[in-house]
C-alpha positions in Angstrom: -6.7 27.8 8.0 -7.1 27.9 11.8 -8.7 31.4 11.6 -11.1 30.3 8.8 -12.0 27.2 10.9 -12.6 29.4 14.0 -14.9 31.7 12.0 -17.0 28.8 10.7 -18.3 26.6 13.5 -19.8 24.1 11.0 -16.3 23.3 9.7 -14.3 20.5 11.4 -10.8 19.6 10.2 -8.7 16.6 11.0 -5.0 17.1 10.9 -3.2 14.0 9.6 0.6 13.4 9.7 2.2 14.3 6.3 3.5 10.8 5.8 2.7 7.8 8.1 3.4 4.5 6.5 2.8 2.7 9.8 -0.9 3.9 9.6 -1.2 2.4 6.1 -0.7 -1.4 5.9 -0.5 -1.3 2.1 2.9 0.4 2.4 4.3 -2.7 4.1 2.9 -4.9 1.3 4.3 -2.7 -1.5 7.7 -2.6 0.3 7.8 -6.4 0.2 6.6 -6.6 -3.4 9.1 -3.9 -4.6 12.0 -5.8 -2.9 11.0 -9.1 -4.5 10.5 -7.6 -8.0 13.5 -5.3 -8.0 15.5 -7.3 -10.6 12.5 -8.3 -12.7 12.6 -7.3 -16.3 10.1 -8.3 -19.0 8.7 -6.9 -22.2 5.5 -8.9 -21.8 2.9 -7.5 -19.4 1.6 -11.0 -18.7 5.0 -12.0 -17.2 5.0 -9.0 -14.9 1.4 -9.8 -13.9 2.4 -13.4 -13.1 5.4 -12.3 -11.0 3.3 -9.7 -9.1 0.6 -12.2 -8.4 3.1 -14.7 -7.2 4.7 -12.3 -4.8 1.3 -11.2 -3.5 0.3 -14.8 -3.0 3.6 -15.4 -1.1 2.7 -12.6 1.3 -0.9 -13.9 1.6 0.3 -17.4 2.5 2.8 -16.0 5.1 0.7 -13.5 7.2 3.8 -12.8 9.4 5.2 -10.9 6.3 2.4 -8.4 6.2 -1.4 -8.0 6.0 -3.4 -10.8 4.6 -4.5 -10.1 1.0 -7.3 -11.5 -1.0 -6.3 -12.0 -4.6 -9.1 -12.7 -7.2 -8.6 -13.4 -10.8 
């Protein structure tokens, strides 16, 4: 890849870390939601939707837990 890039001056590549959750705030939100929903079981999708929205709202109301989210319905 480096050789190809060197041969083509119009090409610019940006190398990103393979996995950097600290660069992606959504990772922190999903970590909190997964932890809260770990023991949730339901056969009704609306129940899961309700629990997920409740957990996202909890994070939104407590900004110290993670990034502030906007939840629209």
